[in-house]
N, C-alpha and C positions, 0 to 999 in steps of 0.2 A: 816547549815546556809542558809538564804536566800541570794540572791546577794545582797540586800541592807546591810545585816549585815556583809556580807563578806567585803563588802567595808569600811566598818566602823569599822572593827575589830582592826585596827592598830592604831586607834585613841585611844590617852591615856584618853581622856576625856568621853569614852563611855564604859558602862558596863552594863551587864544584870541584875544586882543587886540582882541575885538570891544566891550568895554565901555570900554575905554582904550587906544584905537591908540596903538602906539609903547611902551607898558610891554611889558617882557619879564618880568616877574615875577607869579606868582598866589598871593598868601599866604592866602587865605581858607580853604580847606580844609586846608591844612598847620597853621594856627593852630588851627582847632578840633579837628584831632586831638591836636595836643600839649597843649591845655588838656584834653581829655577823658581822655587818658591819665596826665596829671601829676596829677590829681584822683582817681585810682583806679577811672576809668570805663573807657569804650571806645568804638570807632566801627565802622562798616560802610558801604561805599558799594557800590551795585549800579547796573546800567544795561542797558537793552535799547534797542539803536539804533533811533531812530524811536518809541518807546514813552516813554521817560522815564528819569530818574535818582533813584534813592533814596538820601539821606545821613540816616544814623542816628547820633546821638551820645548817650552816656550819662555822667551825671556822679554821683559819689557825694558828695551834699550834705553828709554827716558829714565829709567830708575836709577838713582844714585848708587844702589848696592848690586847693579849688573857689572859683572867683571869684563874687563875688554876681550873683544873677541879674540886677538891675537893673530896667529898666521894660519888661516882656515886651510889654503890649499896645501901647505905640509902636514896639517894633522891629518886632513882626508886622504892624503898620500900614504902616510903611514898605516892608517887605517886600511887602505885597499891593500897594502903589501903582507897585511897579515896571512900567515899559512893556515892552511887547512881549506875544506870542502864548502864552508859556510858561505852562502850568498850574501852580500853586504849591497843594500841599496840605500843610499843618501837622497832623501829630498830636502832641499834646502830653501826657504822661503825668507825674505826678509822684507820688511816694510818699515823703514826708518824715516823720521821726519828729516828733510833737509837731503835725503839721498834717493835716489831711483829705485822703485822696487826691483828685487832681485828673485828669482825664481827658476830652479832647475832640478833634475833628478838624474844620477848618474848611478851604475850599479857595478860590481866588481866582475861580473861574466862579460858584460858588454865592454868594458875596458879591456880584459882579458881577451876577449876576441878581436877588437880593435887594434891592439898593440901586438898581437902574437904572443902574449904571456907578459906578466908583469915580474920584474926581478933582475933583469940585465939593467946595465946602466943606460943604454940608449932608450929604452922603454920607460924607466924612471924619469929620465930627464922630459921626454915627449909627456907623460903623465903629469909632471910638474908643470908644464907648459900649459898643457889643457885645463887643468884645474884652476890656474891663475887666471886664464882667459874667462873662465866662468864666473869669477868673482869680480871682475873688473866693473866699475861703474861706466855706465854709457855716456 
């Protein structure tokens, strides 16, 4: 993103209009920021034009206002299935009381290479199994 785009990225009334032409709001980042802050966590966004953007969100899982995680492997599978040339890398870190720490990194290009493409039924089943295995508590 350009410096101007980066400065406006957290404005809920700004969108690039690519994913949903005609829509004039982009609530993804503002909702993520609001949820992180309400749960006692924080966020950061940085970008280098032509190189990529990094969005980080931290949540205090002991805070009563933190929403439940939900089905993380299914959410990640949907994310990695997104079309387009953009590289997506997920770095997941969890340190919660009463649970073993969890840390891993997985990228769309690495998954695409390992699976021979993401999109057919067999690769999606394997992707789901792999992501579930990363989330399992040992």
